C-alpha positions in Angstrom: 18.0 -24.3 9.4 17.0 -23.1 6.0 13.4 -23.0 4.7 12.9 -25.4 1.8 12.0 -23.4 -1.3 10.4 -25.4 -4.2 9.1 -22.7 -6.5 11.2 -21.0 -9.2 10.8 -17.5 -10.7 12.7 -16.5 -13.8 13.2 -13.5 -15.9 15.4 -12.4 -18.9 17.9 -9.6 -18.6 20.3 -7.8 -20.8 24.0 -8.0 -20.0 23.9 -4.5 -18.6 20.8 -5.2 -16.5 22.4 -8.3 -15.1 25.6 -6.4 -14.2 23.6 -3.7 -12.6 21.7 -6.2 -10.4 24.9 -8.0 -9.5 26.3 -4.7 -8.2 23.2 -4.0 -6.2 23.3 -7.5 -4.7 26.7 -6.7 -3.2 28.0 -9.7 -1.1 24.7 -11.6 -1.4 24.1 -14.1 -4.1 22.0 -12.5 -6.9 19.1 -15.0 -6.3 19.0 -14.3 -2.6 19.1 -10.5 -3.1 16.4 -10.7 -5.9 14.1 -12.8 -3.6 14.5 -10.3 -0.8 13.8 -7.4 -3.0 10.7 -9.0 -4.6 9.3 -9.9 -1.2 10.0 -6.5 0.2 8.2 -4.9 -2.8 5.2 -7.2 -2.3 5.0 -6.5 1.4 5.4 -2.8 0.9 2.5 -2.8 -1.6 0.3 -4.3 1.1 1.6 -1.8 3.7 0.9 1.0 1.2 -2.7 -0.2 0.9 -3.2 0.0 4.7 -1.7 3.6 4.8 -3.9 4.7 1.9 -7.0 3.1 3.6 -6.2 5.0 6.9 -5.7 8.3 5.1 -9.0 7.8 3.2 -10.8 7.1 6.4 -9.3 10.2 8.1 -10.2 12.3 5.1 -13.8 11.0 5.3 -14.0 11.8 9.0 -12.4 15.3 8.6 -14.7 16.3 5.7 -17.8 15.1 7.4 -16.9 17.0 10.7 -16.1 20.1 8.7 -19.3 19.9 6.8 -21.4 19.3 10.0 -19.7 22.3 11.7 -20.3 24.5 8.7 -23.9 23.5 8.7 -24.2 24.3 12.4 -24.7 20.7 13.5 -23.3 19.7 16.9 -20.7 16.9 16.8 -21.7 14.7 19.8 -19.7 11.7 20.9 -22.3 9.5 19.4 -22.2 11.3 16.0 -18.4 11.2 16.0 -18.5 7.4 16.6 -21.0 7.1 13.7 -18.6 9.0 11.4 -15.7 6.8 12.5 -17.6 3.6 11.9 -18.8 4.8 8.5 -15.3 5.8 7.5 -13.9 2.5 8.7 -16.4 0.4 6.8 -15.3 0.9 3.3 -11.8 2.2 3.7 -9.9 -0.8 2.2 -12.3 -1.0 -0.8 -11.9 2.7 -1.5 -8.1 2.5 -1.0 -7.9 -0.4 -3.5 -10.0 1.6 -6.0 -7.8 4.7 -5.6 -4.6 2.7 -6.0 -5.9 0.9 -9.1 -7.0 4.3 -10.5 -3.6 5.8 -9.9 -1.9 2.8 -11.4 -4.1 2.9 -14.5 -3.2 6.6 -14.9 0.5 5.9 -14.6 0.8 7.6 -11.3 2.3 4.5 -9.6 
């Protein structure tokens, strides 16, 4: 049973662009292929944000542990949990900021 789709998305293409996309679609209809590619791109962007957030949290933990060790501080289980909690708190906000910064600088 197919899912009813009621919204339409449109774009303008040159003849060459249209031909290129038709080739990429292969056996699928161009609209089905385009929908799948657009949804994949949107979902990948969300997944990328999660990965960046986790890397940012790991970076925060690593740098704090290294700094504590270099300062001669003991890393107890309680202190490690505090570092993890702190890193987890703002990781999605920091990831969004980093991704926006990279996009603004043309890196994405």
